[in-house]
C-alpha positions in Angstrom: 0.0 0.0 0.0 1.0 3.6 -0.6 -0.4 6.9 0.3 0.5 10.1 -1.5 -0.7 13.3 0.0 -0.6 16.5 -2.1 -1.0 20.0 -0.7 -0.4 23.6 -1.7 -3.0 24.0 -4.4 -5.3 27.0 -4.5 -6.6 30.0 -6.4 -4.0 32.5 -7.6 -4.0 35.4 -10.1 -2.1 35.1 -13.4 1.6 35.9 -12.8 1.5 34.5 -9.3 3.2 31.5 -7.7 2.3 28.4 -5.8 4.3 25.6 -4.3 2.9 22.1 -4.3 4.1 19.3 -2.0 3.6 15.6 -2.1 4.6 13.2 0.7 4.7 9.4 -0.1 4.3 6.8 2.7 3.1 3.3 3.2 4.4 -0.3 3.2 5.0 -0.4 -0.5 7.1 2.8 -0.4 9.2 1.3 2.3 9.5 -2.1 0.6 10.4 -1.0 -2.9 11.8 2.5 -2.3 11.3 5.5 -4.4 13.5 5.9 -7.5 11.6 8.9 -8.9 8.6 11.1 -8.4 6.6 13.1 -10.8 3.9 15.7 -11.2 1.1 15.4 -13.8 -2.0 17.6 -14.3 -5.4 17.1 -15.7 -7.6 20.0 -16.9 -11.4 19.6 -17.4 -12.1 17.7 -20.5 -8.5 16.9 -21.2 -6.2 13.9 -20.7 -3.7 13.8 -17.8 -0.4 15.1 -19.0 3.2 15.1 -17.7 4.5 18.3 -16.0 7.8 17.4 -14.3 9.7 14.5 -12.8 12.8 14.0 -10.7 15.1 11.0 -10.1 15.8 10.6 -6.4 19.5 9.6 -7.0 21.5 12.2 -8.9 18.6 14.7 -8.9 18.0 14.5 -12.7 14.9 16.5 -13.6 12.6 16.6 -16.7 10.0 19.1 -17.6 7.3 19.5 -20.2 7.6 22.3 -22.6 4.9 24.4 -20.8 6.7 24.0 -17.5 10.2 24.8 -18.6 11.5 28.0 -17.2 8.5 28.5 -14.9 8.3 25.4 -12.7 11.0 23.8 -10.6 10.7 20.3 -9.2 12.7 19.3 -6.1 12.7 16.5 -3.6 13.6 15.6 0.0 14.8 12.0 -0.3 14.8 11.3 3.4 11.1 12.3 3.6 10.0 10.8 0.2 8.6 14.2 -0.6 8.5 16.0 -3.9 7.8 19.7 -4.4 6.7 21.7 -7.4 7.4 25.4 -7.3 5.3 27.1 -9.9 6.0 30.7 -10.9 4.5 33.0 -13.6 1.3 31.0 -13.5 -1.1 31.3 -16.5 -4.8 30.5 -16.7 -3.9 27.6 -18.9 -2.1 26.0 -15.9 -5.5 25.5 -14.3 -5.9 21.8 -13.5 -5.8 19.2 -10.9 -2.2 18.4 -10.2 -1.3 14.8 -9.2 1.9 13.5 -7.9 3.1 9.9 -8.6 5.8 7.5 -7.5 8.1 5.3 -9.6 9.5 2.3 -7.9 10.3 -0.1 -10.7 13.7 -0.2 -12.3 15.9 2.7 -13.4 14.3 6.1 -13.7 15.1 6.7 -17.3 13.6 9.6 -19.1 11.1 7.7 -21.3 9.7 6.0 -18.2 9.4 8.8 -15.8 7.9 11.3 -18.2 5.0 9.0 -19.0 1.9 8.0 -17.0 2.7 4.3 -17.5 6.0 4.7 -15.7 4.4 5.3 -12.3 3.1 2.8 -9.8 1.2 5.0 -7.2 -0.8 8.2 -7.6 -2.2 10.8 -5.3 -5.7 12.1 -5.4 -4.6 15.5 -6.7 -4.8 19.1 -5.6 -6.7 21.8 -7.5 -4.8 24.7 -9.0 -6.8 27.6 -10.4 -5.3 30.6 -12.1 -7.5 33.5 -12.7 -6.9 36.0 -15.5 
């Protein structure tokens, strides 16, 4: 079992900032350990899409094109926690943001930038950016 608890979402004006947090816990997390964590988002009527991910060893990061230069992903390995600092927010960033945990195999780019590469998911936190 695994529990992922996201926090930090809310309503912000365009140009503002938010910092999301996600803490992973549970027996599966302890057993298999976390090799990478990621953030995905899903806007109303759209499919869930990749935002950013981070490998826990070496701190390699990946970003989607919309996130590059505005969002920063970081992690606290000891706490199995991942953060997403979002700056210069735009109305099109409005979505439910989900964090996810990768425990299987090496955290290569093709794996941890896709939905299929993750084993456990959080319920999501709403981010709304007003114009």
